NUKOL-534286 format. One record per residue (C-alpha): x, y, z; residue in three letters. Coordinates in steps of 0.25 Angstrom, whole numbers, plus 2048, in hexadecimal, padded with zeros to 3 digits. Last residue first. Layout:
<atoms>
XYZALA ...
</atoms>
This chain:
<atoms>
9A84DDEF9GLU 9A84E2F06TYR 9B34E7F0FHIS 9B14E7F1EVAL 9BB4EFF26LEU 9BD4EBF34ILE 9C44F6F3CSER 9D04F7F45TYR 9D6502F4ETRP 9E250AF4FSER 9E5516F58ASP 9EA523F52PRO 9F152CF5BALA 9E8537F61LEU 9E7546F5DTRP 9DC543F53GLU 9DA534F50ARG 9E152DF45PRO 9DA520F41GLU 9E4514F41GLU 9DC509F3APHE 9DE4FAF3BGLU 9D64F2F31ARG 9CF4E5F31ILE 9C94E1F24GLU 9BD4D9F20ILE 9BD4D5F12GLU 9B44D3F05GLU 9A84D2F0DVAL 99B4CDF05GLY 9914D1EFBGLU 9814D0EFBASN 9804DEF01TRP 9774DDF0DMET 9784CEF0FGLU 9864CDF0BASN 98A4D8F14TYR 9844D2F20ALA 9894C5F1ETHR 9974C9F1BGLU 9974D3F28ILE 9924C7F30HIS 99D4BDF2BPRO 9A84C8F2DGLU 9A34CDF3BLEU 9A94C3F44VAL 9B74C3F3DGLU 9B74D2F3CALA 9B44D4F4BALA 9C04CBF4ELYS 9CA4D2F44GLU 9C54E0F4AALA 9C84DBF58GLU 9D64D5F54GLU 9D94E2F4DLYS 9D74EAF5ATHR 9CE4F6F5EGLU 9C34F4F54PHE 9BE501F4FHIS 9B7500F42ARG 9AE4F8F3ALEU 9B04FCF2CTRP 9A74F7F21ALA 9A94F5F12GLY 9A84F9F04GLY 9AB508F06SER 9AA50AF14CYS 99F508F1FASP 9A250BF2DASN 99F502F39VAL 9A4509F47VAL 9A3504F55PRO 9A44F6F52VAL 99D4ECF5BARG 99C4DDF57ILE 98E4D8F5BSER 9904CDF4FTHR 9834D0F48GLU 9834DFF4BLYS 9914E0F46LEU 98D4D8F39ALA 9814E1F37ARG 98A4EEF38LEU 9944E8F2FALA 9894E5F24ALA 9834F3F27ALA 9914FAF24LYS 9924F3F17ASP 9844F5F13VAL 985505F14ASP 97A509F1DMET 96D50CF15GLY 964507F20TYR 96A509F2EPRO 9724FCF34ILE 9704FCF43GLU 97B4F6F4BTYR 97E502F54PHE 96F505F56ASP 96D4F6F59SER 9784F6F64LYS 971503F6ASER 978510F69ILE 982519F73PRO 986526F6EARG 99452BF6BVAL 994539F65LEU 9A153EF5EILE 9A754BF5EGLU 9AF555F54ARG 9B0563F57GLY 9A956EF5FARG 9A0572F54ASP 99C564F53THR 9A0559F49ASN 99A54BF4BARG 99E53DF4EPRO 993533F52ARG 997526F58PHE 98C51CF5CASP 98E512F67TYR 98B504F6ATYR 9914FBF75ARG 9A14FAF76THR 9AA500F6DASP 9A850EF72PHE 9B6514F75ALA 9BA510F67ARG 9B0518F61ILE 9B5524F68VAL 9C3521F65ASP 9BF51FF56ASP 9B852DF56ARG 9C4534F5CLEU 9BE542F57LEU 9C4548F4BILE 9C5558F47ARG 9C455BF57ALA 9C156AF59ASN 9BB567F67THR 9B9559F6BHIS 9B054DF6AGLY 9A8543F71VAL 999543F72VAL 991539F7BVAL 984534F77GLY 974535F76ASP 971540F7FGLU 980546F7ELYS 98C544F88LYS 99854DF85GLU 9A6549F83ILE 9B0555F7FASN 9BE551F7BMET 9C9559F81PRO 9CE565F79GLU 9DB563F71LYS 9EA568F74GLY 9F055CF6EHIS 9F8557F79LYS 9EE55BF83GLU 9E3552F7DARG 9ED546F7BLEU 9E953FF87PRO 9DB543F88THR 9D553DF7ATRP 9D852FF7ALYS 9D6529F88ARG 9CE535F8FGLU 9C6536F82VAL 9C3528F82MET 9BF527F91GLU 9B6534F90GLU 9AF52DF83LEU 9AD520F8CARG 9A7528F97ARG 99D52FF8EGLU 999523F87ILE 99651DF94SER 98E528F9AASN 987528F8CLEU 984518F8FARG 98051AF9DASP 976526F98ALA 97151DF8EASP 96F511F98ILE 96851BFA1SER 95F520F97ASP 95B511F93PRO 95850EFA2GLU 94F51AFA4THR 952526FACSER 94852FFB3MET 
</atoms>
């Protein structure tokens, strides 16, 4: 007998599978024959959906992340004997914003600010002396998010480290993707003093 939470999980897994299929159809299939590559495999697992393809050196991770810019998901790249793949699994809002003990203070301050403002950023990386909030589609979107986040990041960092933010930079990136033309995307880079 199915319980309500099981039904929600099944619905979310089905939604993930459908979105990955749409992403593969839009991004991968048009160029597959041109490059003589195998189609991407999509496989539903107990806790998520895996996408990958045989003999791939680089998975189209940014495209996968961009396909899930709403709600809350965890992305876990991994190598297998078949090639490279990424597991997409649904997580709760609290899991997404959880700040593990020992996390880099820069990333922790950015995550705390995101939680306070309810701004959704699929990837937050820590970098040397800063935090990197990735995957904004447009410069305007990144600028608007940075404007809202800045005072919250400043407060969180000051409370945790007793220092301030030196600069919040909007940067455009073009990251090459295997067999696909590069697409540009925007990031917020938070530089700390």
